N, C-alpha and C positions, 0 to 999 in steps of 0.2 A: 586663269584670270590674271589680271594685271596686278602689279605690286604696289598699287595705290595704298597709302597708309590707312588703316581703319580709322573711322571717325565716330566718336561718341558724342551724341548731341548733348549740349549743356542742359541743365535744369530749366533755365529760362533763356529763351533766344533773344539775342540783342543785335539790332541792325547795325552793320558796319558800312557806311557809304563807300561807294567805289570798290565793292567787293569782287571785282573781276567780271569778265564777260563783256561782249561788244556793246550791250545796252545798259551797263551798270550806271552810266551817268543820268539815265532817265527813270531808273527804278527806285521806288521808295515804298515804305510800308504804310504810308498815310495818304489820304485823298485831300481834295480841295485845291484851290488856286494858289500859285506861288507868286503871281504878279498880276497887275491890272493890264488887261489888253482887250479892247472891244473887237468883235469880229466884223470884217467887211460885209456889206450887203449889196447885192446887185439888183438888177431890174426884174428878175424873173420870179414866179411864185415860189420856187424851191431854191433853198440855199444849202449847198452840200459843202461840208468842210471835211477834207479827206486827204489821203495819200494813197498811191496805187500799190499798196500791199494787197494780198489776196482778199481780205475783208473790205478794203476800199473799192477794189475792182468789182466786187459783186454789185455795188449800188450804181456806179457809173454805167455799167453794163445794162442794168435794169432801166435806167433813164434812156439810154440810147436805143434800147429795144422798144420802149414805149414810144418814143418819137418816130422810129422807123415804122411802127404799126399805125401811125397817124394820130396819136394822142398829143395834139399841139399843146394842151394844158400842162404837159410834163416838162416844158422848157425849164431849164435850171442854170444856175451859176455854180461853178465848182471851184472852190478856193483851196489852195494848197496848204496843208498843215505839216510843218516840218517837225516831226516828232523828236528827231535827234537834237533839235534846238529847243525843245520844251514848249512849242506852241500849244500843245494839248493841255498845258497847266495854266494857260491864260484865263482871266476871270470869264471872258465872253464865252470861251470854248467850254469851260466847266458848267456854265449856265446851260448850255445845250446838252452836254453830256457829263453828268457828274462823275462818271467812271473814267473820264479823261483818256478815252481810247477812240481812234477813228474807226468808221466814219461817224459823222453826226449830221443830222438833217434838221433844218427849220423850214416848215411849211407855212408860208405867209399868204396862202390863197384865201384863207377865211378871215373873219373879223378879228380873230385872236390867233397869233402865231402858235403853231404847234410844234414842239420838239419831239424828235424821234431818234432814239439812239439804240445801238446794237444792230449789226448789219442784217441779221435775220429778221428782226422786228421792222426795220426799214423796208425790206423786200416785201413782207406781208402787208405793210401799211399801203404801199404804193399799188400792190396788186389788188387790194380791195378798193382802193380809191378809184382806180381806173378800170376795174373789172377785166383785168388782163393777166395772162400768164399764171392763172390759178384756176383750175377747172371748176365748173359749176356742179358737176356731177358729184354727189356726196362721197362716193367711193374713191373716185380719182382725186378729188380735193384732199381727203384724208391721207391717201398714199403720198401725194405731193408734200403735204405738211410734215409727214413722218420723215421723209428724206431731207426736208429743209432742217428739221431739228436734229436729225442724225448728223448732219454736217456740223452744226453748232456745237454738238457734244463731242465730235470727233477731232475737230481742228486743234484743240489743245494738245492732243497726243502727237499730231503731225508737226505742228509749229513750235509750241512750247516745250514739248518733250523731245521728239526726234531732232527737229531742226536745231533746237538750242544745244543739245548735247553733242550732236554730230558736227555742227558747223560753228557754233558761237562760244561755247563754254571755253574757259581758258585752260582747262585741263581734260583731256580725253579720258572718260571713265567707261571702261568696257561694259561693266554691268548696265549702266544707264543707257548706252547706245544699243546694246543687244535688246534690252527690255522694249525700248520704243520702236526699234526697227521691227521687231516681231509684231507689235501692234499695228504699225503702219501697213505691213504686208497683209495682216489680217483684214484691215480696212479695204485695202485694194482688192482682196478676194471677195469681200462683201459686194463692192461695187461691180466687179467683173461678173459675178454670178447674176446680179440684178440686170445688168446691161446685156447679158446673154439671152434674156427673156423678154426684154423691153427696150424699145428704141431710145426712150428717155427715162430718167429716174422715176417720174411720176406716172408714166405710161406712154401713150402715143404722142402726147403733146409736150413740146418744150415748155418748161415752166421755171418758176423762181427756184425750184429745187436744183435744176441744172445750173442756173446762174450762181447759186451759193457754192456748189461743190466744185465746178470747173475751175475757178481761180486757184484753188488749192491743189487739187489732184491733177488737173490738166497741166498746170505749170510744172508739177513735179515730174510728170510722165515726159515732158518735152525737154527736161534738163535745165529748167530755169529756176530751180530751187536748191539751196544748200549744196553748192559746188557739184561734186561728183556723186551725189546721192542717187541719181537715176540708175547709174550703173551698180552702185552698192546694193540697191534694192531690187535689181533685176526687173525693172518695170516693163521690159519688152515681153514679159511672160503674160501680161494682162491685155489679151487681144481685144476684148470687148470695150475696156476702158480706152484703149488707144483709138478704136473706131469712134466712139463718142467724143473724145477729146478733139479729134481732127474735125469732126462735123460741126461742133460748136465753135471751134477757133476759126473756122472759115466764114462765119457770119460777120457781115459788115458792121453791125451794131456791137458785136463783141470786140472786134478789132479797135473800133473807136473807143469803147468803154475802157478797154485795157490801157489806153494811152492817157486818159484823163488823170490829172494830178500825178503823173509819172515824173519822177525826178532822179531816175537811175537808168543805167543801160545806154543803149543807142540814143543819141539826141534826136534822131529823126522819129523816134517812137515816143517821144515825150511831148505832152501838152500839159504845162504846169497849171494853167487855169483854163477853164472853159466857160465862155459866156454866150457863145453863139455857135450854130452849126458850121458857120464859115470859118471858124478858128481851126478846123481840121485841115482846111485847104491852105490857109495862109501860113500855118505853123509847120506843116509836114510836107509841103510840095507834092501833095497828092500821094504820099506813101500809102494811104489807106484808100481803098476804092470807094468812089462815090455811090450812093444808093441809086439803084436803077429807077 
C-alpha cells in the first residue's frame, strides 16, 4: 500500500471551500440558487438544458432517435449549461432541477409546463410520451427498466468513484483507486455476460436502457474517459461490450446526440446549441452522416 498518512475523521465534519480536486469550485454541501438567472426558451415543445457529459448525452441521443424514428413532436431546443461556470446554480435552472445537475428538461407541449430532471427519469418520460424505445411486452419492459436503473445505480461507482480518484483527485490514493477499479471491472463483466446472451440490454430491441448505458461504458471502452483508464482496466477483454459499443456508436442519431451541447474535444464534433436539425450540417460541415 502507499505511504499516504492515516486520516482520522473529526467528530463533526466541516466544509472547507476549495478543498482540492478538479471540480472543487462547483461543489458545496448546500442546495439552492446562488444567483438570479432566467433560462432561455426556444420555439420547440421541449427545452433541454444540458452539457455533453455521459448523463447529458443520454437525453440528446433519445431526442435524435425519436426524430429519426419519425416522431416530429419531439423537436427540441438544447441549451448549453456551463457547469464549470456555475450555470446550474442559476435560479432558472434550479427551478427546473432543484438538484442542480444536468440534464434538465422542460416540456412545454401541454397547457402547463412540466419539469423533468434526472437523466433516467427523462428517458422514461419521453419513452412513455411517444411510445418508443420501451417495449410493450411486460417481460421485455421490465427487463429494460431493470437495466435502466442498473445504470443509474452503477454510474456513481464509475464516474464519482473510479473516475474521480483515478483522474481528478488531487492525491492518488491506492486503496480508493483499487476499490473502484474492482467495482468497474465487475460492472463490465455484468454487461459482457448480458450482451453475450442478448443483442441489446433489454432484449432484441434497442431501447432506453442502451441509451442510458452507452454514454458511460461505451465512452470508457473507446478510451474517451479518464485518460488512460481503458488500458488500465483492460477493456479489450470485454468482447461483447465492444460489439455492442460499436453497433450503437455507428447509429446516425447517436452520432448527432453525442455532439449536442458538447463543449470539449474536437471542435468539429461540437454543437453547443441545437435548435434545428439543419444545425448539424451548418455547424459540422457534414462530419455526421445525414439520415437516409
